[in-house]
C-alpha positions in Angstrom: 33.6 -27.9 7.6 35.0 -24.9 5.8 33.5 -21.5 6.4 32.5 -21.1 2.7 30.4 -24.3 2.9 28.8 -23.1 6.1 27.8 -19.8 4.4 26.4 -21.7 1.4 24.2 -23.8 3.7 23.1 -20.9 5.9 22.1 -18.4 3.1 19.2 -20.5 1.8 18.0 -21.2 5.4 18.0 -17.5 6.2 16.2 -16.6 3.0 13.5 -19.2 3.7 13.1 -18.1 7.3 12.4 -14.4 6.4 8.7 -13.9 6.3 7.1 -12.4 3.2 6.8 -8.6 3.4 3.3 -7.4 3.6 0.8 -5.5 5.7 -0.2 -6.9 9.1 -3.5 -6.3 10.9 -4.0 -7.0 14.5 -7.6 -7.4 15.7 -8.9 -6.6 19.1 -9.4 -10.3 19.9 -5.7 -10.9 19.3 -6.0 -12.5 15.8 -3.4 -11.4 13.2 -4.1 -11.2 9.5 -1.4 -10.7 6.9 -1.9 -9.5 3.4 -2.3 -6.1 1.6 -4.5 -3.4 3.0 -6.3 -1.9 -0.1 -8.8 0.5 1.4 -10.2 1.9 4.6 -13.5 3.8 4.1 -16.9 4.0 5.7 -15.9 2.2 8.8 -14.7 -0.8 6.9 -11.1 -2.0 6.2 -10.6 -4.1 3.0 -7.6 -6.4 3.0 -6.5 -8.8 0.3 -5.1 -12.0 1.7 -3.5 -15.0 0.0 -5.8 -17.6 1.6 -9.2 -15.8 2.0 -9.1 -13.3 -0.8 -10.6 -9.9 -0.1 -11.7 -9.6 3.5 -13.9 -6.7 4.9 -13.4 -5.9 8.6 -15.3 -3.4 10.7 -12.9 -0.7 12.0 -14.2 -1.1 15.5 -12.7 -4.7 15.5 -9.2 -3.4 14.4 -6.6 -3.0 17.2 -3.8 -1.7 15.0 -2.0 -2.4 11.7 1.3 -2.0 10.0 1.5 -1.0 6.3 4.5 -1.6 4.0 3.8 1.0 1.3 3.1 4.8 1.6 -0.6 5.5 2.1 -2.9 8.5 1.4 -4.9 9.1 4.6 -7.9 11.4 4.9 -8.8 12.3 8.5 -10.6 15.4 9.8 -11.4 16.6 6.3 -7.7 16.8 5.3 -5.8 14.4 3.2 -2.1 13.8 3.7 0.4 11.3 2.4 1.8 9.0 5.1 5.4 7.9 4.3 4.9 5.0 6.7 2.2 3.6 8.9 3.2 1.4 11.8 1.4 -0.5 14.6 0.9 1.4 17.8 1.1 0.1 21.3 -2.2 1.9 22.1 -5.2 -0.2 20.9 -7.3 1.5 18.2 -4.5 3.7 16.9 -1.7 3.7 14.4 1.6 5.6 14.1 1.9 7.8 11.1 5.2 9.3 9.7 4.9 12.2 7.2 8.5 13.0 6.8 8.8 15.3 9.8 10.7 14.4 13.0 7.6 13.6 15.0 5.5 10.4 14.8 1.8 11.1 15.0 -0.6 8.7 16.7 -3.9 8.6 14.9 -7.1 6.9 16.0 -8.3 4.4 13.4 -11.9 5.3 13.8 -11.1 8.9 12.9 -9.8 7.9 9.4 -12.4 8.7 6.8 -10.4 7.1 3.9 -7.1 5.4 3.5 -5.6 4.0 0.3 -2.4 3.6 -1.6 -1.8 6.7 -3.8 -1.6 6.1 -7.5 0.8 8.3 -9.6 -1.0 10.7 -11.9 1.7 10.3 -14.6 0.6 6.7 -15.0 -2.2 7.8 -17.3 0.3 9.2 -19.8 2.5 6.2 -20.2 2.4 3.3 -22.6 -0.5 3.3 -25.0 -1.2 7.0 -24.5 2.0 7.9 -26.4 1.3 5.4 -29.2 -2.2 6.8 -29.6 -0.9 10.3 -29.7 1.7 9.3 -32.2 -0.9 7.6 -34.4 -3.2 10.6 -34.3 -0.4 12.9 -35.2 0.7 10.7 -38.0 -2.9 10.3 -39.4 -3.4 14.1 -39.3 -0.2 14.6 -41.1 -1.2 12.1 -43.8 -4.5 13.8 -44.3 -2.8 17.1 -44.7 -0.3 15.5 -47.2 -3.1 13.7 -49.1 -5.3 16.9 -49.2 -2.6 19.0 -50.9 
């Protein structure tokens, strides 16, 4: 078999064998849940899963978790953006990277709030411009019609 045929056969197999990227949550009892962590607040973690939909889990049942996207974490009254959050070897903690050289281990039960940050500029895109343009045009027409 030629090497080009072998490559053509192996590429689809490799693509299919790679798991879908997403957040992973490990519970204290050893169970693992995959999906998207949407929010951690008030002692509850909300995760959206493909099979079960939105699942609410008590923080005391969470061993650790791994998050794909950057998160905004509020702990100890201060909010900071975590560039990455990864699972820790210590139960009840996560590893947080904020862009510095050190990895910070953070206790999950100390997190007051965690969510994915939304860009502020998002409010000014799309329809906002069209609305501003229409308002400006209508004001101009009124001025033109008034004279």
